[in-house]
A tleap script that builds the chain and sets N, CA, C and O, in Angstrom:
source leaprc.protein.ff14SB
mol = sequence {
  NMET LEU GLU LYS LEU PHE GLY ASN VAL VAL
  ILE GLU LYS ILE LEU PHE TYR LEU LEU VAL
  ASN GLU LYS GLY TYR PRO SER LEU LEU SER
  ARG VAL PHE ASP VAL PRO LEU TYR SER ILE
  GLN LYS ALA ILE ALA ARG LEU GLU ASP GLY
  GLY ILE VAL VAL ALA GLU LEU GLN GLY LYS
  THR ARG VAL TYR GLN PHE ASN PRO ARG TYR
  PRO MET LEU ARG GLU LEU ARG GLU PHE LEU
  SER LYS SER TYR SER PHE LEU PRO ARG GLU
  PHE LYS GLU LYS TYR TYR GLU ALA PRO VAL
  ARG ARG ARG PRO ARG ARG LYS GLY LYS PRO
  LEU LYS ARG VAL GLN ASP CASP
}
set mol.1.N position { 6.350 22.524 -11.956 }
set mol.1.CA position { 5.303 23.465 -12.205 }
set mol.1.C position { 4.187 23.224 -11.218 }
set mol.1.O position { 3.775 24.157 -10.529 }
set mol.2.N position { 3.645 21.921 -11.115 }
set mol.2.CA position { 2.573 21.641 -10.296 }
set mol.2.C position { 3.012 20.735 -9.081 }
set mol.2.O position { 2.152 20.092 -8.479 }
set mol.3.N position { 4.064 20.687 -8.787 }
set mol.3.CA position { 4.443 19.777 -7.649 }
set mol.3.C position { 3.920 20.368 -6.421 }
set mol.3.O position { 3.490 19.609 -5.552 }
set mol.4.N position { 3.904 21.590 -6.250 }
set mol.4.CA position { 3.192 22.134 -4.893 }
set mol.4.C position { 1.619 21.738 -4.803 }
set mol.4.O position { 1.068 21.530 -3.722 }
set mol.5.N position { 0.943 21.654 -6.084 }
set mol.5.CA position { -0.409 21.253 -5.964 }
set mol.5.C position { -0.557 19.672 -5.675 }
set mol.5.O position { -1.374 19.217 -4.874 }
set mol.6.N position { 0.308 18.926 -6.404 }
set mol.6.CA position { 0.105 17.469 -6.260 }
set mol.6.C position { 0.936 16.871 -5.027 }
set mol.6.O position { 0.727 15.718 -4.648 }
set mol.7.N position { 1.901 17.711 -4.406 }
set mol.7.CA position { 2.729 17.308 -3.510 }
set mol.7.C position { 4.123 16.604 -3.683 }
set mol.7.O position { 4.878 16.233 -2.785 }
set mol.8.N position { 4.292 16.505 -5.033 }
set mol.8.CA position { 5.304 15.553 -5.388 }
set mol.8.C position { 5.559 15.947 -6.995 }
set mol.8.O position { 4.642 16.052 -7.810 }
set mol.9.N position { 6.857 16.129 -7.273 }
set mol.9.CA position { 7.302 16.330 -8.758 }
set mol.9.C position { 7.138 15.088 -9.650 }
set mol.9.O position { 6.860 15.093 -10.849 }
set mol.10.N position { 7.364 13.991 -8.837 }
set mol.10.CA position { 7.155 12.678 -9.511 }
set mol.10.C position { 5.827 12.397 -9.940 }
set mol.10.O position { 5.670 11.969 -11.084 }
set mol.11.N position { 4.763 12.589 -9.128 }
set mol.11.CA position { 3.336 12.580 -9.577 }
set mol.11.C position { 3.094 13.703 -10.717 }
set mol.11.O position { 2.284 13.466 -11.613 }
set mol.12.N position { 3.607 14.589 -10.690 }
set mol.12.CA position { 3.377 15.647 -11.838 }
set mol.12.C position { 3.972 14.900 -13.304 }
set mol.12.O position { 3.285 14.776 -14.318 }
set mol.13.N position { 5.177 14.513 -13.186 }
set mol.13.CA position { 5.831 13.840 -14.316 }
set mol.13.C position { 4.991 12.739 -14.844 }
set mol.13.O position { 4.763 12.688 -16.053 }
set mol.14.N position { 4.469 11.770 -13.948 }
set mol.14.CA position { 3.672 10.621 -14.259 }
set mol.14.C position { 2.430 11.091 -14.968 }
set mol.14.O position { 2.040 10.561 -16.008 }
set mol.15.N position { 1.826 12.087 -14.391 }
set mol.15.CA position { 0.456 12.494 -14.809 }
set mol.15.C position { 0.742 13.119 -16.465 }
set mol.15.O position { 0.059 12.879 -17.461 }
set mol.16.N position { 1.764 13.835 -16.384 }
set mol.16.CA position { 2.075 14.492 -17.747 }
set mol.16.C position { 2.311 13.310 -18.850 }
set mol.16.O position { 1.884 13.325 -20.004 }
set mol.17.N position { 3.026 12.367 -18.283 }
set mol.17.CA position { 3.423 11.156 -19.391 }
set mol.17.C position { 2.081 10.419 -19.702 }
set mol.17.O position { 1.761 10.183 -20.867 }
set mol.18.N position { 1.358 10.086 -18.716 }
set mol.18.CA position { 0.198 9.480 -19.144 }
set mol.18.C position { -0.901 10.339 -19.943 }
set mol.18.O position { -1.751 9.781 -20.636 }
set mol.19.N position { -0.835 11.569 -19.816 }
set mol.19.CA position { -1.616 12.318 -20.590 }
set mol.19.C position { -1.157 12.282 -22.172 }
set mol.19.O position { -1.959 12.159 -23.098 }
set mol.20.N position { 0.116 12.397 -22.309 }
set mol.20.CA position { 0.573 12.374 -23.625 }
set mol.20.C position { 0.684 10.863 -24.419 }
set mol.20.O position { 0.310 10.620 -25.567 }
set mol.21.N position { 1.327 9.912 -23.425 }
set mol.21.CA position { 1.357 8.548 -23.897 }
set mol.21.C position { 0.263 7.459 -23.559 }
set mol.21.O position { 0.410 6.268 -23.832 }
set mol.22.N position { -0.707 7.923 -23.015 }
set mol.22.CA position { -1.880 6.956 -22.610 }
set mol.22.C position { -1.307 6.014 -21.496 }
set mol.22.O position { -1.804 6.077 -20.371 }
set mol.23.N position { -0.432 5.269 -21.721 }
set mol.23.CA position { -0.137 4.174 -20.772 }
set mol.23.C position { 1.373 4.171 -20.437 }
set mol.23.O position { 2.175 4.641 -21.244 }
set mol.24.N position { 1.757 3.667 -19.302 }
set mol.24.CA position { 3.196 3.508 -18.856 }
set mol.24.C position { 3.420 2.562 -17.597 }
set mol.24.O position { 2.471 2.318 -16.852 }
set mol.25.N position { 4.630 2.055 -17.378 }
set mol.25.CA position { 4.900 1.212 -16.424 }
set mol.25.C position { 5.964 1.660 -15.684 }
set mol.25.O position { 6.804 2.364 -16.244 }
set mol.26.N position { 6.086 1.360 -14.454 }
set mol.26.CA position { 7.111 2.012 -13.578 }
set mol.26.C position { 8.620 1.983 -13.820 }
set mol.26.O position { 9.330 2.933 -13.490 }
set mol.27.N position { 9.123 0.824 -14.429 }
set mol.27.CA position { 10.474 0.732 -14.985 }
set mol.27.C position { 10.737 1.689 -16.015 }
set mol.27.O position { 11.801 2.304 -16.086 }
set mol.28.N position { 9.755 1.829 -16.839 }
set mol.28.CA position { 9.929 2.757 -18.074 }
set mol.28.C position { 10.029 4.009 -17.619 }
set mol.28.O position { 11.000 4.713 -17.896 }
set mol.29.N position { 8.927 4.457 -16.793 }
set mol.29.CA position { 9.044 5.740 -16.209 }
set mol.29.C position { 10.356 6.111 -15.483 }
set mol.29.O position { 10.844 7.230 -15.637 }
set mol.30.N position { 10.879 5.262 -14.763 }
set mol.30.CA position { 12.073 5.209 -13.950 }
set mol.30.C position { 13.220 5.729 -14.871 }
set mol.30.O position { 13.912 6.713 -14.611 }
set mol.31.N position { 13.339 4.911 -16.025 }
set mol.31.CA position { 14.215 5.234 -17.025 }
set mol.31.C position { 14.150 6.659 -17.678 }
set mol.31.O position { 15.101 7.439 -17.746 }
set mol.32.N position { 13.075 6.844 -18.075 }
set mol.32.CA position { 12.703 8.267 -18.849 }
set mol.32.C position { 13.149 9.331 -18.101 }
set mol.32.O position { 13.927 10.169 -18.558 }
set mol.33.N position { 12.608 9.361 -16.723 }
set mol.33.CA position { 12.857 10.458 -15.923 }
set mol.33.C position { 14.211 10.423 -15.138 }
set mol.33.O position { 14.672 11.417 -14.577 }
set mol.34.N position { 14.705 9.401 -15.146 }
set mol.34.CA position { 16.010 9.187 -14.346 }
set mol.34.C position { 15.768 9.294 -12.924 }
set mol.34.O position { 16.398 10.063 -12.198 }
set mol.35.N position { 14.823 8.494 -12.519 }
set mol.35.CA position { 14.196 8.655 -10.938 }
set mol.35.C position { 14.284 7.314 -10.445 }
set mol.35.O position { 14.051 6.385 -11.219 }
set mol.36.N position { 14.600 7.093 -9.217 }
set mol.36.CA position { 14.655 5.790 -8.468 }
set mol.36.C position { 13.234 4.983 -8.745 }
set mol.36.O position { 12.166 5.577 -8.594 }
set mol.37.N position { 13.279 3.674 -9.135 }
set mol.37.CA position { 12.061 3.076 -9.257 }
set mol.37.C position { 11.150 3.143 -8.001 }
set mol.37.O position { 9.935 3.310 -8.110 }
set mol.38.N position { 11.719 3.020 -6.919 }
set mol.38.CA position { 10.905 3.193 -5.519 }
set mol.38.C position { 10.104 4.455 -5.607 }
set mol.38.O position { 8.923 4.424 -5.260 }
set mol.39.N position { 10.666 5.598 -6.058 }
set mol.39.CA position { 9.828 6.850 -6.050 }
set mol.39.C position { 8.676 6.667 -7.013 }
set mol.39.O position { 7.556 7.083 -6.715 }
set mol.40.N position { 8.920 6.062 -8.149 }
set mol.40.CA position { 7.884 5.993 -9.210 }
set mol.40.C position { 6.618 4.986 -8.695 }
set mol.40.O position { 5.435 5.245 -8.912 }
set mol.41.N position { 7.065 3.882 -8.029 }
set mol.41.CA position { 6.082 2.994 -7.545 }
set mol.41.C position { 5.328 3.758 -6.444 }
set mol.41.O position { 4.106 3.843 -6.566 }
set mol.42.N position { 5.892 4.288 -5.445 }
set mol.42.CA position { 5.312 5.056 -4.412 }
set mol.42.C position { 4.375 6.054 -4.933 }
set mol.42.O position { 3.294 6.221 -4.369 }
set mol.43.N position { 4.696 6.705 -5.928 }
set mol.43.CA position { 3.932 7.931 -6.573 }
set mol.43.C position { 2.662 7.200 -7.326 }
set mol.43.O position { 1.530 7.659 -7.175 }
set mol.44.N position { 2.868 6.215 -8.021 }
set mol.44.CA position { 1.732 5.508 -8.638 }
set mol.44.C position { 0.900 4.737 -7.707 }
set mol.44.O position { -0.260 4.510 -8.052 }
set mol.45.N position { 1.356 4.268 -6.490 }
set mol.45.CA position { 0.368 3.600 -5.578 }
set mol.45.C position { -0.403 4.731 -4.874 }
set mol.45.O position { -1.423 4.356 -4.298 }
set mol.46.N position { -0.095 6.122 -4.806 }
set mol.46.CA position { -0.876 7.086 -4.343 }
set mol.46.C position { -1.956 7.417 -5.168 }
set mol.46.O position { -3.099 7.674 -4.790 }
set mol.47.N position { -1.426 7.392 -6.609 }
set mol.47.CA position { -2.501 7.864 -7.577 }
set mol.47.C position { -3.514 6.591 -7.659 }
set mol.47.O position { -4.693 6.891 -7.847 }
set mol.48.N position { -3.250 5.421 -7.560 }
set mol.48.CA position { -3.877 4.355 -7.575 }
set mol.48.C position { -4.963 4.273 -6.370 }
set mol.48.O position { -6.155 4.005 -6.521 }
set mol.49.N position { -4.334 4.549 -5.191 }
set mol.49.CA position { -5.167 4.675 -3.999 }
set mol.49.C position { -6.373 5.689 -4.116 }
set mol.49.O position { -7.464 5.527 -3.569 }
set mol.50.N position { -6.003 6.789 -4.934 }
set mol.50.CA position { -7.022 7.750 -5.074 }
set mol.50.C position { -8.033 7.598 -6.220 }
set mol.50.O position { -9.007 8.323 -6.422 }
set mol.51.N position { -7.622 6.485 -6.967 }
set mol.51.CA position { -8.573 6.196 -8.022 }
set mol.51.C position { -8.358 6.788 -9.327 }
set mol.51.O position { -9.126 6.528 -10.253 }
set mol.52.N position { -7.335 7.590 -9.470 }
set mol.52.CA position { -6.904 8.233 -10.559 }
set mol.52.C position { -6.300 7.509 -11.757 }
set mol.52.O position { -6.499 7.847 -12.924 }
set mol.53.N position { -5.607 6.567 -11.397 }
set mol.53.CA position { -5.041 5.650 -12.328 }
set mol.53.C position { -5.535 4.036 -11.927 }
set mol.53.O position { -5.871 3.643 -10.810 }
set mol.54.N position { -5.473 3.312 -13.089 }
set mol.54.CA position { -5.746 1.820 -12.744 }
set mol.54.C position { -4.679 1.136 -13.511 }
set mol.54.O position { -4.098 1.693 -14.442 }
set mol.55.N position { -4.390 -0.219 -13.073 }
set mol.55.CA position { -3.436 -1.080 -13.643 }
set mol.55.C position { -3.984 -2.263 -14.348 }
set mol.55.O position { -4.973 -2.883 -13.957 }
set mol.56.N position { -3.389 -2.506 -15.259 }
set mol.56.CA position { -3.906 -3.867 -16.200 }
set mol.56.C position { -2.538 -4.787 -16.378 }
set mol.56.O position { -1.436 -4.278 -16.579 }
set mol.57.N position { -2.736 -6.034 -16.288 }
set mol.57.CA position { -1.328 -6.783 -16.435 }
set mol.57.C position { -1.216 -6.997 -17.860 }
set mol.57.O position { -2.239 -7.320 -18.463 }
set mol.58.N position { -0.099 -6.864 -18.506 }
set mol.58.CA position { 0.219 -7.195 -19.835 }
set mol.58.C position { 1.594 -8.291 -19.829 }
set mol.58.O position { 2.762 -7.914 -19.731 }
set mol.59.N position { 1.245 -9.402 -19.929 }
set mol.59.CA position { 2.331 -10.351 -19.501 }
set mol.59.C position { 2.496 -10.348 -18.031 }
set mol.59.O position { 1.566 -10.572 -17.256 }
set mol.60.N position { 3.647 -10.102 -17.694 }
set mol.60.CA position { 3.937 -9.920 -16.241 }
set mol.60.C position { 4.232 -8.531 -15.810 }
set mol.60.O position { 4.745 -8.301 -14.715 }
set mol.61.N position { 3.868 -7.468 -16.781 }
set mol.61.CA position { 4.076 -6.138 -16.375 }
set mol.61.C position { 2.797 -5.519 -16.132 }
set mol.61.O position { 1.844 -5.661 -16.898 }
set mol.62.N position { 2.764 -4.827 -15.062 }
set mol.62.CA position { 1.589 -3.847 -14.616 }
set mol.62.C position { 1.731 -2.576 -15.396 }
set mol.62.O position { 2.636 -1.772 -15.172 }
set mol.63.N position { 0.669 -2.388 -16.466 }
set mol.63.CA position { 0.649 -1.159 -17.146 }
set mol.63.C position { -0.380 -0.245 -16.415 }
set mol.63.O position { -1.422 -0.718 -15.961 }
set mol.64.N position { -0.076 1.026 -16.316 }
set mol.64.CA position { -0.947 2.155 -15.763 }
set mol.64.C position { -1.459 2.923 -16.809 }
set mol.64.O position { -0.830 3.180 -17.836 }
set mol.65.N position { -2.679 3.322 -16.540 }
set mol.65.CA position { -3.441 4.548 -17.396 }
set mol.65.C position { -4.380 5.031 -16.465 }
set mol.65.O position { -4.650 4.534 -15.372 }
set mol.66.N position { -4.934 6.204 -17.071 }
set mol.66.CA position { -6.037 6.931 -16.319 }
set mol.66.C position { -7.147 5.972 -16.251 }
set mol.66.O position { -7.467 5.142 -17.102 }
set mol.67.N position { -7.782 6.254 -14.904 }
set mol.67.CA position { -9.008 5.449 -14.686 }
set mol.67.C position { -10.129 5.991 -15.356 }
set mol.67.O position { -10.572 7.048 -14.907 }
set mol.68.N position { -10.696 5.464 -16.375 }
set mol.68.CA position { -11.822 5.911 -17.184 }
set mol.68.C position { -13.068 6.087 -16.363 }
set mol.68.O position { -14.008 6.719 -16.844 }
set mol.69.N position { -13.150 5.499 -14.984 }
set mol.69.CA position { -14.424 5.899 -14.142 }
set mol.69.C position { -14.042 6.834 -13.137 }
set mol.69.O position { -14.776 7.016 -12.165 }
set mol.70.N position { -12.895 7.485 -13.285 }
set mol.70.CA position { -12.742 8.540 -12.288 }
set mol.70.C position { -13.574 9.680 -12.478 }
set mol.70.O position { -13.504 10.281 -13.550 }
set mol.71.N position { -14.394 10.078 -11.536 }
set mol.71.CA position { -15.333 11.116 -11.869 }
set mol.71.C position { -14.991 12.507 -12.425 }
set mol.71.O position { -15.754 13.243 -13.051 }
set mol.72.N position { -13.736 12.734 -12.095 }
set mol.72.CA position { -13.391 14.212 -12.727 }
set mol.72.C position { -12.315 14.088 -13.835 }
set mol.72.O position { -11.485 14.981 -14.006 }
set mol.73.N position { -12.346 13.046 -14.526 }
set mol.73.CA position { -11.140 12.717 -15.499 }
set mol.73.C position { -11.068 13.629 -16.601 }
set mol.73.O position { -9.953 13.982 -16.985 }
set mol.74.N position { -12.179 14.093 -17.206 }
set mol.74.CA position { -12.330 15.108 -18.156 }
set mol.74.C position { -11.630 16.362 -17.825 }
set mol.74.O position { -10.783 16.879 -18.553 }
set mol.75.N position { -12.105 16.920 -16.462 }
set mol.75.CA position { -11.577 18.102 -15.903 }
set mol.75.C position { -9.941 17.982 -15.768 }
set mol.75.O position { -9.168 18.863 -16.143 }
set mol.76.N position { -9.585 16.846 -15.220 }
set mol.76.CA position { -8.274 16.571 -14.827 }
set mol.76.C position { -7.384 16.593 -16.100 }
set mol.76.O position { -6.280 17.136 -16.144 }
set mol.77.N position { -7.948 15.983 -17.069 }
set mol.77.CA position { -7.311 15.932 -18.458 }
set mol.77.C position { -7.095 17.339 -18.976 }
set mol.77.O position { -5.987 17.641 -19.421 }
set mol.78.N position { -8.076 18.209 -18.946 }
set mol.78.CA position { -8.194 19.629 -19.428 }
set mol.78.C position { -7.212 20.318 -18.688 }
set mol.78.O position { -6.417 21.041 -19.288 }
set mol.79.N position { -7.156 20.179 -17.348 }
set mol.79.CA position { -6.240 21.106 -16.421 }
set mol.79.C position { -4.675 20.639 -16.849 }
set mol.79.O position { -3.786 21.470 -17.033 }
set mol.80.N position { -4.475 19.203 -16.979 }
set mol.80.CA position { -3.103 18.678 -17.236 }
set mol.80.C position { -2.746 19.291 -18.789 }
set mol.80.O position { -1.644 19.810 -18.967 }
set mol.81.N position { -3.501 19.224 -19.640 }
set mol.81.CA position { -3.345 19.784 -20.989 }
set mol.81.C position { -3.021 21.200 -21.007 }
set mol.81.O position { -2.047 21.631 -21.625 }
set mol.82.N position { -3.868 21.979 -20.298 }
set mol.82.CA position { -3.424 23.400 -20.185 }
set mol.82.C position { -2.098 23.685 -19.600 }
set mol.82.O position { -1.322 24.506 -20.090 }
set mol.83.N position { -1.857 22.990 -18.544 }
set mol.83.CA position { -0.490 22.972 -17.775 }
set mol.83.C position { 0.607 22.535 -18.815 }
set mol.83.O position { 1.618 23.227 -18.932 }
set mol.84.N position { 0.437 21.436 -19.550 }
set mol.84.CA position { 1.338 20.913 -20.368 }
set mol.84.C position { 1.815 21.762 -21.403 }
set mol.84.O position { 2.998 21.739 -21.743 }
set mol.85.N position { 0.743 22.711 -22.068 }
set mol.85.CA position { 1.050 23.720 -23.010 }
set mol.85.C position { 2.067 24.824 -22.593 }
set mol.85.O position { 2.593 25.540 -23.446 }
set mol.86.N position { 2.332 24.945 -21.264 }
set mol.86.CA position { 3.293 25.964 -20.693 }
set mol.86.C position { 4.553 25.442 -20.586 }
set mol.86.O position { 5.482 26.243 -20.474 }
set mol.87.N position { 4.838 23.971 -20.601 }
set mol.87.CA position { 6.181 23.608 -20.613 }
set mol.87.C position { 7.065 23.917 -21.697 }
set mol.87.O position { 6.636 24.125 -22.832 }
set mol.88.N position { 8.298 23.957 -21.394 }
set mol.88.CA position { 9.390 24.411 -22.557 }
set mol.88.C position { 9.332 23.194 -23.597 }
set mol.88.O position { 9.041 22.058 -23.220 }
set mol.89.N position { 9.560 23.432 -24.630 }
set mol.89.CA position { 9.542 22.627 -25.870 }
set mol.89.C position { 10.671 21.307 -25.536 }
set mol.89.O position { 10.394 20.108 -25.561 }
set mol.90.N position { 11.767 21.821 -25.278 }
set mol.90.CA position { 12.947 20.797 -24.989 }
set mol.90.C position { 12.523 19.944 -23.896 }
set mol.90.O position { 12.941 18.786 -23.887 }
set mol.91.N position { 11.796 20.326 -23.025 }
set mol.91.CA position { 11.365 19.604 -21.921 }
set mol.91.C position { 10.411 18.495 -22.240 }
set mol.91.O position { 10.491 17.346 -21.806 }
set mol.92.N position { 9.445 18.999 -23.099 }
set mol.92.CA position { 8.519 18.028 -23.759 }
set mol.92.C position { 9.114 17.028 -24.537 }
set mol.92.O position { 8.790 15.847 -24.412 }
set mol.93.N position { 10.003 17.434 -25.373 }
set mol.93.CA position { 10.783 16.472 -26.358 }
set mol.93.C position { 11.580 15.438 -25.584 }
set mol.93.O position { 11.602 14.276 -25.991 }
set mol.94.N position { 12.198 15.778 -24.550 }
set mol.94.CA position { 13.131 15.057 -23.597 }
set mol.94.C position { 12.486 13.866 -22.990 }
set mol.94.O position { 12.816 12.692 -23.155 }
set mol.95.N position { 11.383 14.403 -22.162 }
set mol.95.CA position { 10.566 13.338 -21.392 }
set mol.95.C position { 9.100 12.827 -21.818 }
set mol.95.O position { 8.635 11.774 -21.381 }
set mol.96.N position { 8.555 13.497 -22.527 }
set mol.96.CA position { 7.125 13.001 -22.843 }
set mol.96.C position { 6.931 12.580 -24.321 }
set mol.96.O position { 6.118 11.696 -24.590 }
set mol.97.N position { 7.664 13.196 -25.292 }
set mol.97.CA position { 7.434 13.055 -26.806 }
set mol.97.C position { 8.540 12.209 -27.376 }
set mol.97.O position { 8.511 11.941 -28.577 }
set mol.98.N position { 9.455 11.795 -26.655 }
set mol.98.CA position { 10.552 11.062 -27.102 }
set mol.98.C position { 10.191 9.677 -27.521 }
set mol.98.O position { 9.503 9.014 -26.746 }
set mol.99.N position { 10.569 9.168 -28.641 }
set mol.99.CA position { 10.215 7.695 -29.009 }
set mol.99.C position { 10.691 6.710 -27.894 }
set mol.99.O position { 11.867 6.656 -27.532 }
set mol.100.N position { 9.775 6.000 -27.419 }
set mol.100.CA position { 9.921 4.996 -26.478 }
set mol.100.C position { 9.537 3.634 -26.916 }
set mol.100.O position { 8.503 3.501 -27.572 }
set mol.101.N position { 10.281 2.594 -26.614 }
set mol.101.CA position { 9.746 1.268 -26.793 }
set mol.101.C position { 8.455 1.066 -26.153 }
set mol.101.O position { 8.405 1.409 -24.971 }
set mol.102.N position { 7.367 0.568 -26.690 }
set mol.102.CA position { 6.171 0.377 -25.972 }
set mol.102.C position { 6.101 -1.044 -25.333 }
set mol.102.O position { 5.398 -1.176 -24.331 }
set mol.103.N position { 6.745 -2.069 -25.813 }
set mol.103.CA position { 6.874 -3.341 -25.299 }
set mol.103.C position { 8.158 -3.761 -25.536 }
set mol.103.O position { 8.922 -3.266 -26.365 }
set mol.104.N position { 8.442 -4.899 -24.624 }
set mol.104.CA position { 9.726 -5.517 -24.764 }
set mol.104.C position { 10.059 -6.385 -26.023 }
set mol.104.O position { 9.176 -6.953 -26.665 }
set mol.105.N position { 11.296 -6.447 -26.314 }
set mol.105.CA position { 11.661 -7.334 -27.606 }
set mol.105.C position { 11.261 -8.850 -27.348 }
set mol.105.O position { 11.351 -9.362 -26.232 }
set mol.106.N position { 10.866 -9.444 -28.341 }
set mol.106.CA position { 10.440 -10.829 -28.216 }
set mol.106.C position { 11.622 -11.564 -27.952 }
set mol.106.O position { 12.630 -11.186 -28.548 }
set mol.107.N position { 11.723 -12.617 -27.119 }
set mol.107.CA position { 12.844 -13.150 -26.615 }
set mol.107.C position { 13.468 -14.074 -27.865 }
set mol.107.O position { 12.810 -14.982 -28.373 }
set mol.108.N position { 14.611 -13.777 -28.228 }
set mol.108.CA position { 15.367 -14.562 -29.439 }
set mol.108.C position { 15.184 -13.759 -30.590 }
set mol.108.O position { 15.862 -14.088 -31.563 }
set mol.109.N position { 14.458 -12.818 -30.710 }
set mol.109.CA position { 14.366 -11.874 -32.014 }
set mol.109.C position { 15.633 -11.292 -32.251 }
set mol.109.O position { 16.287 -10.681 -31.406 }
set mol.110.N position { 16.016 -11.535 -33.622 }
set mol.110.CA position { 17.418 -10.934 -33.988 }
set mol.110.C position { 17.223 -9.442 -34.207 }
set mol.110.O position { 16.188 -8.919 -34.620 }
set mol.111.N position { 18.378 -8.811 -33.869 }
set mol.111.CA position { 18.392 -7.240 -33.940 }
set mol.111.C position { 18.681 -6.832 -35.612 }
set mol.111.O position { 19.518 -7.403 -36.310 }
set mol.112.N position { 17.958 -5.929 -35.980 }
set mol.112.CA position { 18.273 -5.383 -37.238 }
set mol.112.C position { 19.293 -4.450 -37.307 }
set mol.112.O position { 19.132 -3.387 -36.708 }
set mol.113.N position { 20.361 -4.657 -37.956 }
set mol.113.CA position { 21.317 -3.626 -37.991 }
set mol.113.C position { 21.219 -2.674 -39.119 }
set mol.113.O position { 20.982 -3.150 -40.230 }
set mol.114.N position { 21.358 -1.471 -38.998 }
set mol.114.CA position { 21.354 -0.318 -40.038 }
set mol.114.C position { 22.610 -0.253 -40.643 }
set mol.114.O position { 23.539 0.020 -39.883 }
set mol.115.N position { 22.912 -0.460 -41.994 }
set mol.115.CA position { 24.335 -0.401 -42.518 }
set mol.115.C position { 24.320 0.841 -43.264 }
set mol.115.O position { 23.361 1.173 -43.961 }
set mol.116.N position { 25.438 1.574 -43.117 }
set mol.116.CA position { 25.862 2.750 -43.777 }
set mol.116.C position { 26.267 2.443 -45.192 }
set mol.116.O position { 27.033 1.515 -45.452 }
set mol.117.N position { 25.761 3.210 -46.075 }
set mol.117.CA position { 26.151 3.165 -47.547 }
set mol.117.C position { 27.454 3.585 -47.783 }
set mol.117.O position { 27.901 3.599 -48.930 }
savepdb mol mol.pdb
quit
């Protein structure tokens, strides 16, 4: 929908993801969108160079979010929200609103198994 404006469909997907989920990291985005990791990293680098997103380290993982100091953040969020409202429901559920693990499982933590009655 906005790939012509942003110059890249991956950037559009990243921005929508951050709008809905607040934070994300490249390998997660790569799995969610089934896009090569390099494409995600390249798009995030463009957004970071433009000052639109910032990264913070959580352990060894660089987690990205919108830059709160970006001068047009409010307007960008409003524009993205309006555009997001036009996406088909199935698309929203598949890519942006699906339950996703927010952090990795602790090393050595046992798996809980669901038993059928």
